[in-house]
A tleap script that builds the chain and sets N, CA, C and O, in Angstrom:
source leaprc.protein.ff14SB
mol = sequence {
  NMET ASP GLU LYS GLU LEU ILE ARG ARG TRP
  ALA GLN THR TRP LYS GLU ALA GLY PRO GLU
  LEU GLU LYS ILE ARG LEU ARG GLU ALA ARG
  ASP GLU ASP THR LEU LEU SER LEU GLN LEU
  LEU ALA PRO ALA PHE GLU LEU ALA LEU ALA
  MET HIE GLY PRO ASP GLU SER PRO GLY MET
  VAL GLU MET GLN ARG HIE PHE ALA LYS LEU
  ARG CARG
}
set mol.1.N position { -153.160 108.542 77.943 }
set mol.1.CA position { -154.288 107.831 78.510 }
set mol.1.C position { -155.100 108.808 79.366 }
set mol.1.O position { -154.547 109.521 80.202 }
set mol.2.N position { -156.401 108.829 79.149 }
set mol.2.CA position { -157.240 109.739 79.919 }
set mol.2.C position { -157.623 109.109 81.267 }
set mol.2.O position { -157.368 107.930 81.512 }
set mol.3.N position { -158.230 109.910 82.116 }
set mol.3.CA position { -158.555 109.472 83.472 }
set mol.3.C position { -159.530 108.300 83.473 }
set mol.3.O position { -159.397 107.382 84.283 }
set mol.4.N position { -160.501 108.326 82.574 }
set mol.4.CA position { -161.493 107.250 82.502 }
set mol.4.C position { -160.818 105.924 82.154 }
set mol.4.O position { -161.138 104.896 82.750 }
set mol.5.N position { -159.898 105.935 81.206 }
set mol.5.CA position { -159.179 104.720 80.820 }
set mol.5.C position { -158.294 104.235 81.958 }
set mol.5.O position { -158.182 103.030 82.183 }
set mol.6.N position { -157.670 105.147 82.672 }
set mol.6.CA position { -156.831 104.782 83.810 }
set mol.6.C position { -157.658 104.084 84.888 }
set mol.6.O position { -157.231 103.075 85.450 }
set mol.7.N position { -158.836 104.622 85.172 }
set mol.7.CA position { -159.725 104.008 86.167 }
set mol.7.C position { -160.177 102.636 85.698 }
set mol.7.O position { -160.231 101.700 86.497 }
set mol.8.N position { -160.504 102.497 84.413 }
set mol.8.CA position { -160.933 101.205 83.873 }
set mol.8.C position { -159.825 100.168 84.026 }
set mol.8.O position { -160.079 99.035 84.436 }
set mol.9.N position { -158.593 100.560 83.693 }
set mol.9.CA position { -157.461 99.634 83.810 }
set mol.9.C position { -157.202 99.262 85.267 }
set mol.9.O position { -156.884 98.114 85.574 }
set mol.10.N position { -157.340 100.241 86.163 }
set mol.10.CA position { -157.155 99.995 87.587 }
set mol.10.C position { -158.183 98.961 88.078 }
set mol.10.O position { -157.831 98.015 88.782 }
set mol.11.N position { -159.435 99.150 87.703 }
set mol.11.CA position { -160.489 98.221 88.106 }
set mol.11.C position { -160.247 96.835 87.525 }
set mol.11.O position { -160.456 95.835 88.212 }
set mol.12.N position { -159.817 96.761 86.290 }
set mol.12.CA position { -159.545 95.471 85.646 }
set mol.12.C position { -158.389 94.756 86.352 }
set mol.12.O position { -158.433 93.541 86.546 }
set mol.13.N position { -157.379 95.496 86.726 }
set mol.13.CA position { -156.245 94.898 87.433 }
set mol.13.C position { -156.694 94.256 88.740 }
set mol.13.O position { -156.302 93.131 89.048 }
set mol.14.N position { -157.518 94.974 89.513 }
set mol.14.CA position { -158.004 94.426 90.775 }
set mol.14.C position { -158.937 93.243 90.547 }
set mol.14.O position { -158.938 92.292 91.329 }
set mol.15.N position { -159.727 93.297 89.486 }
set mol.15.CA position { -160.630 92.186 89.171 }
set mol.15.C position { -159.827 90.924 88.875 }
set mol.15.O position { -160.194 89.831 89.307 }
set mol.16.N position { -158.744 91.078 88.145 }
set mol.16.CA position { -157.897 89.932 87.808 }
set mol.16.C position { -157.113 89.438 89.020 }
set mol.16.O position { -156.901 88.234 89.169 }
set mol.17.N position { -156.680 90.351 89.883 }
set mol.17.CA position { -155.879 89.970 91.041 }
set mol.17.C position { -156.736 89.391 92.166 }
set mol.17.O position { -156.227 88.653 93.010 }
set mol.18.N position { -158.014 89.714 92.189 }
set mol.18.CA position { -158.901 89.309 93.280 }
set mol.18.C position { -158.860 87.841 93.637 }
set mol.18.O position { -158.656 87.518 94.807 }
set mol.19.N position { -159.043 86.923 92.684 }
set mol.19.CA position { -159.041 85.502 93.027 }
set mol.19.C position { -157.709 85.034 93.621 }
set mol.19.O position { -157.704 84.230 94.553 }
set mol.20.N position { -156.612 85.511 93.112 }
set mol.20.CA position { -155.308 85.113 93.655 }
set mol.20.C position { -155.104 85.687 95.054 }
set mol.20.O position { -154.579 85.006 95.935 }
set mol.21.N position { -155.513 86.923 95.259 }
set mol.21.CA position { -155.416 87.521 96.590 }
set mol.21.C position { -156.283 86.766 97.598 }
set mol.21.O position { -155.891 86.604 98.754 }
set mol.22.N position { -157.446 86.310 97.170 }
set mol.22.CA position { -158.322 85.534 98.045 }
set mol.22.C position { -157.673 84.200 98.416 }
set mol.22.O position { -157.770 83.765 99.563 }
set mol.23.N position { -157.016 83.552 97.463 }
set mol.23.CA position { -156.298 82.305 97.762 }
set mol.23.C position { -155.214 82.540 98.807 }
set mol.23.O position { -155.040 81.739 99.725 }
set mol.24.N position { -154.491 83.641 98.658 }
set mol.24.CA position { -153.432 83.975 99.615 }
set mol.24.C position { -154.034 84.228 100.991 }
set mol.24.O position { -153.514 83.745 101.997 }
set mol.25.N position { -155.124 84.982 101.037 }
set mol.25.CA position { -155.776 85.293 102.310 }
set mol.25.C position { -156.230 84.020 103.020 }
set mol.25.O position { -156.014 83.864 104.222 }
set mol.26.N position { -156.858 83.115 102.275 }
set mol.26.CA position { -157.336 81.859 102.861 }
set mol.26.C position { -156.171 80.990 103.342 }
set mol.26.O position { -156.248 80.389 104.414 }
set mol.27.N position { -155.095 80.921 102.555 }
set mol.27.CA position { -153.937 80.127 102.950 }
set mol.27.C position { -153.310 80.692 104.225 }
set mol.27.O position { -152.945 79.939 105.128 }
set mol.28.N position { -153.186 82.011 104.294 }
set mol.28.CA position { -152.596 82.627 105.480 }
set mol.28.C position { -153.476 82.414 106.707 }
set mol.28.O position { -152.962 82.179 107.801 }
set mol.29.N position { -154.780 82.492 106.542 }
set mol.29.CA position { -155.694 82.257 107.667 }
set mol.29.C position { -155.611 80.805 108.121 }
set mol.29.O position { -155.611 80.530 109.321 }
set mol.30.N position { -155.540 79.882 107.181 }
set mol.30.CA position { -155.469 78.454 107.507 }
set mol.30.C position { -154.164 78.109 108.207 }
set mol.30.O position { -154.152 77.304 109.139 }
set mol.31.N position { -153.070 78.709 107.766 }
set mol.31.CA position { -151.751 78.361 108.288 }
set mol.31.C position { -151.350 79.149 109.529 }
set mol.31.O position { -150.286 78.907 110.099 }
set mol.32.N position { -152.183 80.082 109.946 }
set mol.32.CA position { -151.847 80.938 111.090 }
set mol.32.C position { -151.715 80.115 112.363 }
set mol.32.O position { -152.531 79.233 112.631 }
set mol.33.N position { -150.697 80.405 113.134 }
set mol.33.CA position { -150.493 79.771 114.432 }
set mol.33.C position { -151.178 80.657 115.474 }
set mol.33.O position { -150.610 81.649 115.931 }
set mol.34.N position { -152.406 80.283 115.842 }
set mol.34.CA position { -153.214 81.104 116.719 }
set mol.34.C position { -152.568 81.293 118.085 }
set mol.34.O position { -152.566 82.399 118.624 }
set mol.35.N position { -152.028 80.234 118.638 }
set mol.35.CA position { -151.396 80.337 119.953 }
set mol.35.C position { -150.225 81.315 119.915 }
set mol.35.O position { -150.072 82.136 120.819 }
set mol.36.N position { -149.407 81.230 118.882 }
set mol.36.CA position { -148.288 82.156 118.752 }
set mol.36.C position { -148.781 83.588 118.614 }
set mol.36.O position { -148.222 84.498 119.227 }
set mol.37.N position { -149.808 83.792 117.826 }
set mol.37.CA position { -150.360 85.141 117.647 }
set mol.37.C position { -150.837 85.713 118.973 }
set mol.37.O position { -150.587 86.879 119.277 }
set mol.38.N position { -151.527 84.889 119.766 }
set mol.38.CA position { -152.000 85.356 121.067 }
set mol.38.C position { -150.832 85.681 121.999 }
set mol.38.O position { -150.871 86.664 122.738 }
set mol.39.N position { -149.805 84.852 121.954 }
set mol.39.CA position { -148.627 85.108 122.789 }
set mol.39.C position { -147.942 86.411 122.383 }
set mol.39.O position { -147.462 87.156 123.238 }
set mol.40.N position { -147.898 86.683 121.091 }
set mol.40.CA position { -147.256 87.903 120.616 }
set mol.40.C position { -148.087 89.148 120.931 }
set mol.40.O position { -147.534 90.223 121.165 }
set mol.41.N position { -149.399 89.003 120.936 }
set mol.41.CA position { -150.271 90.146 121.204 }
set mol.41.C position { -150.495 90.398 122.696 }
set mol.41.O position { -150.888 91.502 123.076 }
set mol.42.N position { -150.257 89.411 123.538 }
set mol.42.CA position { -150.526 89.541 124.968 }
set mol.42.C position { -149.825 90.745 125.603 }
set mol.42.O position { -150.460 91.464 126.374 }
set mol.43.N position { -148.547 90.994 125.314 }
set mol.43.CA position { -147.917 92.167 125.941 }
set mol.43.C position { -148.594 93.494 125.578 }
set mol.43.O position { -148.700 94.383 126.422 }
set mol.44.N position { -149.042 93.628 124.355 }
set mol.44.CA position { -149.732 94.860 123.947 }
set mol.44.C position { -151.053 94.999 124.702 }
set mol.44.O position { -151.422 96.097 125.121 }
set mol.45.N position { -151.754 93.894 124.871 }
set mol.45.CA position { -153.012 93.912 125.610 }
set mol.45.C position { -152.766 94.290 127.070 }
set mol.45.O position { -153.487 95.110 127.637 }
set mol.46.N position { -151.751 93.689 127.665 }
set mol.46.CA position { -151.414 93.998 129.061 }
set mol.46.C position { -151.020 95.465 129.215 }
set mol.46.O position { -151.402 96.109 130.193 }
set mol.47.N position { -150.269 95.992 128.269 }
set mol.47.CA position { -149.869 97.395 128.317 }
set mol.47.C position { -151.093 98.312 128.233 }
set mol.47.O position { -151.184 99.300 128.962 }
set mol.48.N position { -152.017 97.986 127.354 }
set mol.48.CA position { -153.232 98.800 127.219 }
set mol.48.C position { -154.027 98.794 128.521 }
set mol.48.O position { -154.548 99.828 128.938 }
set mol.49.N position { -154.122 97.634 129.160 }
set mol.49.CA position { -154.825 97.569 130.436 }
set mol.49.C position { -154.108 98.385 131.506 }
set mol.49.O position { -154.745 99.077 132.300 }
set mol.50.N position { -152.785 98.299 131.522 }
set mol.50.CA position { -152.012 99.034 132.523 }
set mol.50.C position { -152.145 100.544 132.320 }
set mol.50.O position { -152.188 101.300 133.291 }
set mol.51.N position { -152.211 100.976 131.075 }
set mol.51.CA position { -152.281 102.407 130.780 }
set mol.51.C position { -153.674 102.983 131.026 }
set mol.51.O position { -153.809 104.111 131.500 }
set mol.52.N position { -154.696 102.216 130.707 }
set mol.52.CA position { -156.054 102.743 130.740 }
set mol.52.C position { -156.937 102.084 131.783 }
set mol.52.O position { -157.975 102.636 132.146 }
set mol.53.N position { -156.554 100.929 132.265 }
set mol.53.CA position { -157.360 100.210 133.240 }
set mol.53.C position { -158.634 99.686 132.616 }
set mol.53.O position { -159.020 100.093 131.520 }
set mol.54.N position { -159.275 98.791 133.317 }
set mol.54.CA position { -160.533 98.246 132.784 }
set mol.54.C position { -161.637 99.297 132.830 }
set mol.54.O position { -161.614 100.194 133.673 }
set mol.55.N position { -162.586 99.183 131.937 }
set mol.55.CA position { -163.731 100.087 131.931 }
set mol.55.C position { -164.557 99.863 133.188 }
set mol.55.O position { -164.604 98.762 133.737 }
set mol.56.N position { -165.203 100.931 133.629 }
set mol.56.CA position { -166.089 100.816 134.783 }
set mol.56.C position { -167.300 99.937 134.458 }
set mol.56.O position { -167.818 99.226 135.319 }
set mol.57.N position { -167.734 100.003 133.214 }
set mol.57.CA position { -168.906 99.247 132.793 }
set mol.57.C position { -168.506 98.312 131.657 }
set mol.57.O position { -167.996 98.767 130.632 }
set mol.58.N position { -168.730 97.023 131.826 }
set mol.58.CA position { -168.376 96.106 130.747 }
set mol.58.C position { -169.115 96.448 129.448 }
set mol.58.O position { -170.259 96.901 129.475 }
set mol.59.N position { -168.462 96.231 128.342 }
set mol.59.CA position { -169.045 96.538 127.048 }
set mol.59.C position { -170.358 95.832 126.801 }
set mol.59.O position { -171.253 96.384 126.161 }
set mol.60.N position { -170.483 94.607 127.308 }
set mol.60.CA position { -171.704 93.846 127.105 }
set mol.60.C position { -172.890 94.539 127.792 }
set mol.60.O position { -174.000 94.549 127.261 }
set mol.61.N position { -172.649 95.111 128.960 }
set mol.61.CA position { -173.704 95.818 129.677 }
set mol.61.C position { -174.145 97.033 128.867 }
set mol.61.O position { -175.342 97.280 128.717 }
set mol.62.N position { -173.188 97.786 128.350 }
set mol.62.CA position { -173.509 98.957 127.534 }
set mol.62.C position { -174.281 98.550 126.286 }
set mol.62.O position { -175.248 99.212 125.911 }
set mol.63.N position { -173.864 97.477 125.648 }
set mol.63.CA position { -174.534 97.019 124.441 }
set mol.63.C position { -175.992 96.665 124.757 }
set mol.63.O position { -176.893 97.008 123.991 }
set mol.64.N position { -176.224 95.987 125.874 }
set mol.64.CA position { -177.587 95.608 126.238 }
set mol.64.C position { -178.439 96.845 126.522 }
set mol.64.O position { -179.633 96.855 126.223 }
set mol.65.N position { -177.834 97.890 127.099 }
set mol.65.CA position { -178.566 99.143 127.330 }
set mol.65.C position { -179.015 99.748 126.006 }
set mol.65.O position { -180.145 100.219 125.880 }
set mol.66.N position { -178.128 99.731 125.027 }
set mol.66.CA position { -178.475 100.266 123.705 }
set mol.66.C position { -179.575 99.439 123.052 }
set mol.66.O position { -180.492 99.989 122.443 }
set mol.67.N position { -179.483 98.115 123.180 }
set mol.67.CA position { -180.523 97.254 122.612 }
set mol.67.C position { -181.876 97.528 123.270 }
set mol.67.O position { -182.908 97.539 122.600 }
set mol.68.N position { -181.861 97.748 124.591 }
set mol.68.CA position { -183.109 98.018 125.295 }
set mol.68.C position { -183.737 99.314 124.795 }
set mol.68.O position { -184.957 99.398 124.656 }
set mol.69.N position { -182.912 100.327 124.524 }
set mol.69.CA position { -183.435 101.585 123.988 }
set mol.69.C position { -184.056 101.377 122.618 }
set mol.69.O position { -185.075 101.989 122.296 }
set mol.70.N position { -183.451 100.518 121.812 }
set mol.70.CA position { -183.988 100.267 120.471 }
set mol.70.C position { -185.341 99.585 120.527 }
set mol.70.O position { -186.178 99.804 119.652 }
set mol.71.N position { -185.572 98.759 121.544 }
set mol.71.CA position { -186.844 98.043 121.660 }
set mol.71.C position { -187.986 98.980 122.016 }
set mol.71.O position { -189.144 98.693 121.711 }
set mol.72.N position { -187.669 100.103 122.661 }
set mol.72.CA position { -188.726 101.027 123.113 }
set mol.72.C position { -189.322 101.785 121.994 }
set mol.72.O position { -190.220 102.600 122.208 }
savepdb mol mol.pdb
quit
């Protein structure tokens, strides 16, 4: 099998798998326990804050500065 045929077969495989993968993705998103996920992620968030501390300038302020530059 040449490289072109291999690429064609690879693309066809993903094309066929796409709809089933999308069903799985939607089911997992629907069934996710958001509260549990937040509880599990909270320690990592707290650790990141402890290691790096909060930014001196909130991200929203920086974003607005960039938007203001774009308007000029």
